[in-house]
N, C-alpha and C positions, 0 to 999 in steps of 0.2 A: 522795618523788619528785615533781617538778613535773608537773602534769597535762598530758596531750596536748592540743595546740591543733588540733583537727580542722577548725576552720572554714576553714583556709587550704588544705586539701587539695582538689585538683581534677585532672582529667586534663590532663597536659601535651600540647603539640603532638605530641610523639613518641609518647605513649601513645594519644592520640585517633586517630592515623593508623596504628595498629599493623597494621590489615588491609592498608593500602597497602604498608607495608614488607614484610609477609609476601609479598604478590604480587611485589614487586620481587626478593625473595630467591629465590622460586620460579623466576622468570625467570633470575636469575643462576646458580642451581644447575643448571638445565636447560642453559643456555649452556655452563657449564664442563664438564658431563658429556658434551656432544656435541662441543665443540671441543677440550677437553683431557681426554679420558677417563681418562688415566693419573693425573691429579692426585688425585681422591678415592680411587682404589685405593691409591696410594702412601701417602697419609695414614692410611688405614685399616690399613696394615700395621704401624704403630707401635702395638702392643697388648700388653697383659699379661693373661693368663688370659682371652682373647677380649674384653677391654675395650679399645676404641680410646682411646689416650691423648689425642689431640686432642679427641675427642668428650667424654671424661671431664672435661677441663679446661673446655670450654665449658659442660657441664652443671653443673659445680660453681659456676661464676660465674652461672649462671641461678638457682641455689637460694640461694646465700649472702646476697645482698641482701634476699631475701624473709624469711629467718629473722632477720636483724638487726632488722627492723621489729617483731618480736613482743615485746610487753611481758607476760611471764609473771606479773607481779604482778597483772594484771587477772583472771587465771584464778580467783584466790581469791574475788574479788567475785561470780563467776558464781553462787555458791550462794544469793545473796540473791534472784535471779530465775531459778529453775530451769526454768520452763515453756519459754521460748524456747530455752534451751540443750538441754533434753531433746528438743524438737521437731526441732531441727536435727540432733542426733546420730541420732535415729530415722530421719529421712529420708535422711541421708547414708550410713548403714551398714546399715539394715534394709530400705530400700525401693529407693533409687537404683541400687545395683549390679545388682539383679535385674531392674528395669524396663529398664535399659540392655541387659542381655543379651537379654531377651525382644524388645525393639524391634529391636535390631541383627540378631538371628537372623531375625526375621520379614521384614525388608526385604532384608538382604544374603544370607541363607541360603535365602529362599523367593521373595519377589517379584522381586528383582533377580539371583537366582542365575545365570540363563542369560546375563545381561549382564556377569557377572564370571567368565568362564571361565578355565581353566588352573590351574596349580599353581606352587609355588615351593619352592626348597630353603632351609631355614633354616640359620643358622650352625652348628647342631648336626649338620648333615648329613641331617636328616630332611626328607622331602617332604610338604607338606600342600596341600590345596586352597586356592586363593587367597582365596576368600570367607571361609574360616575365619580366615585371617590378619587380614583386615579386621575381622572380628567381635572378634578378640582385642585389636586396637587400641582398639576401642570399649569393651571391658570394662575395659581399663587406664585409660581416661578416666573411666568410670563409678565406679570405686572410688577415685578421687583427687579428693576434694572441696576446693573453696575455694582459689583462688589469692590471691596478695597483692593483686591488683587488685580483689578483692571489697571491700577497704577503701574503694576509690574508688566502686564501685557503690553501696555502702550510704550513703556520704556524699552522692552525687548524688541519691539517693532520699529524702534528708532523714530517714534512719533513725538509730537509736541507735548511734553510732560505738563506744561502749564494748562493746556486745554483739557487734558485728562483730569487733572486735579479740579478744575472748574466744574467739569461734568459730574464728578463724584459729589461735590458740594451741592450743586443744583438738584441732582436727582434725590439726594437725601432730604432736601427741603421739600421737593415736589411730592415725595412719597407721603409726607405728613398730610397733604391735602387730597391727593388723587387715589392713593392705595385703597382706602376704605370704600369710597363710592364705586370705583371701577371694579374692585374685587367683588363687592356685593352684587353689582349688575351682572357680571359674567357667571358668578356662582348661581344666580337666579336663572339665567338662561340655561345653565346645566342642570336645573331642577334640584339644586341642593338647598337645604335649609340655610337661611341667612341670619345668623345672630349679629345684627348690626352693632349692638352695644359692645359685643365681644371683639368684633373687627376693629372698631374705633379704639377700644381700650388697648388691644394688642399693638396697634400702630403707635399709640402714645407711650406705652410702656417699653416696647422693644425698639422703637425708633426715636421717639421724642425724648425720653429720659436719657438714654445714652448719648444722644446728640447734644443736649444741654450740658450734661456732666462732662462730656468730651471736650466741648468748647471751653468751659471754664478751667478744666484740668490743663489743657494745652496752653491757655493764656497764662495761668499761674506758674507753670513749670518754666516756660520761656522767660517770663518776667524775673523769676528768681535764679534760674540756672543758666539762662542764655539759650539761643537757638541751636548752636552747635551741640551742646550737651543733650538737648531735647531730641535732636535727630539721631545723633550717633550713639547715645547711651540709653535714654529713656525708651525710645521706640524699639531699639534693639532687644530690650528685655520684655517689652509689652506685646510685640507682634505675635510671639508664640502662644501667648495667653488665649488669643482669639481661636487659633487652630486647636489648641488643647481642649478648650471649652466645646468647640464643635465636635471633636472626636468623642468627648465624654457623653455628649447628647446622642451621638450615633449609637454608642454602646447601649444606652437605655432604649432608644428607638427599636433597635434590632433585637433586643432581648424580648420585646413584645411580638416581633414579626418573625421570630426564628422558625416556628412551625410552618408558616406559609412559605418561607424561602426554601426550607428543606424539601417540602412536598411539591412546590411549584417554582423551581429556580428560573423557569422561563419567564416568569412575571417581570423580573428585573430587566431582562433583555427587551421585552415587549414595551415596557414603559420608556426605555432608553431610546427606542426608534424615533418617536415623534419629537422628543427633546433634542436629539441630534439633528434631525432635519430642520427644526425650528431655528436652532443656533446657526447652522450654515446658511439658511435662507435669509435671516435678518442681516447677517454679515454681508452677504452678496448684494442685497438690495441697498443697504446703506453705503457700501463701497462704490457701487455703480452710481448712486445719486451724488456722492461726493465728487466723482470724476466728472459727472454731467455739470455740476455746479462749479467746476474748475477749482476745487480746493487743492491746496498743496498737499503732497503726500503726508507731511508731518501733522496735518489736521485730519486728513481722510482716514488714516489708519486708526487713531484713537476713537474717532466717531464710530467706525464700524465695529471695533472691539468692545466699546462701551455698550453699544446696542445689542451685541451678540451675547454678552455675559449676563449672569443673573446674580442678584443679591440673595443667594440661597440661605443666608442666615435669617433674613426676615421671613422668607418663605417657610422655612422649617418652623420658626417660632409661631407664625400665624396658623399654619396647619395643625400644629400641636395644640394650640390654645382653642381653636375653633372646633376641631373634630376629634381630638384625642391623640395621645402618643402612639396608640396602636392602630390608628386609622390608615386606610389606603392612601389618603391624601398626604399624610406625613411620610409614608414610604416613597411616594412619587417625588417629593421634594428631596429626599435623601439620594434618590437615583440621579437627580440633578447635580449633587455634589460629586457623585461617582464619576461622571463624565466631564465635569467642568475643566479640570486641569489638562488632560490629554487633548481635548477638543480645542481649547483656547491656545495651547502651544502650537497645534497644527495650523490654526488660523493666523497666528503670528508669523509662522513660516511662509504662509501664502502671501501675507502682506509684504514681506521682504522680497519674495520672488517677483512680485508684480509692481514694485515701487516705480519702475521705469514707465509705467502707464501714465503717471502723473507728470506731464511735461513742465508744469509750473511749480514743481516741488521746491522747497527751500531747505537747505541743510542736508 
């Protein structure tokens, strides 16, 4: 197979301004919810087994382009450099989920609890305190590591693109087995109802199905048109599909949450605080451990960036399926999207500033 030409990858205008588009979609969603309140309600009625068909379609198109980009042949090569892979897996699955729960509970369940009053009824019919719903959204973000955009973060930080690609593939596979049990455990600790069958189904539908279809699509396109056409043409047109699907989902999400945001705009800021602290903390711990393990900078930077970033597409999908499109958990995952791009760009800059710390760096 022809090697990947990572040197051409950079943030497009669309990707670079994702935060702006997110704000515009928030505004559009709020406007629709207040001016045409029956529209989102009508769309949400088209559902099968409590899964909204319009949302399911949008979520699938969020995930599919990401999975197509994964080259699973690179996973085999990971055994030659086990340290960075082991470090990233350790942080993503043994540390990050639990620090996310602890930080989210401390801020949303203790410090900001009186500022987040009230309760909500979930799609299951159960009533929970609103702050617990926000914590649940943070949990779902914390157990969903590594978005496809981390390929861009690693490249901008002048890291090892091969290592970043391997971690995207490995995390996608690992989520199939760990996301449901780990999510169910932490949601239980947070005293939220745990629809185990729905969790497992959502992982299979929103991770497993796009993963399988993405693998075969990649294989067939490369076989018939060649790798150069796949990377330079096919992915060029496919990449915006994921972001457009994400933005369409956000419009629907915020059309349900418009009244809350207009009446309590501070809610967004309060949810953002623990998410921001968690991102910075995981990056710092992973980066420090990488230096202690004497990893070269080109492996250390992607390891830290992969650990810090979140697969917000999976988190949004799961929160929507489990608790409903209008739930506090869904809103919390959307806040994760809101801060993702500016925070990760800031961490890329920190990586470049501190690359001299790694005396054994290569390249």
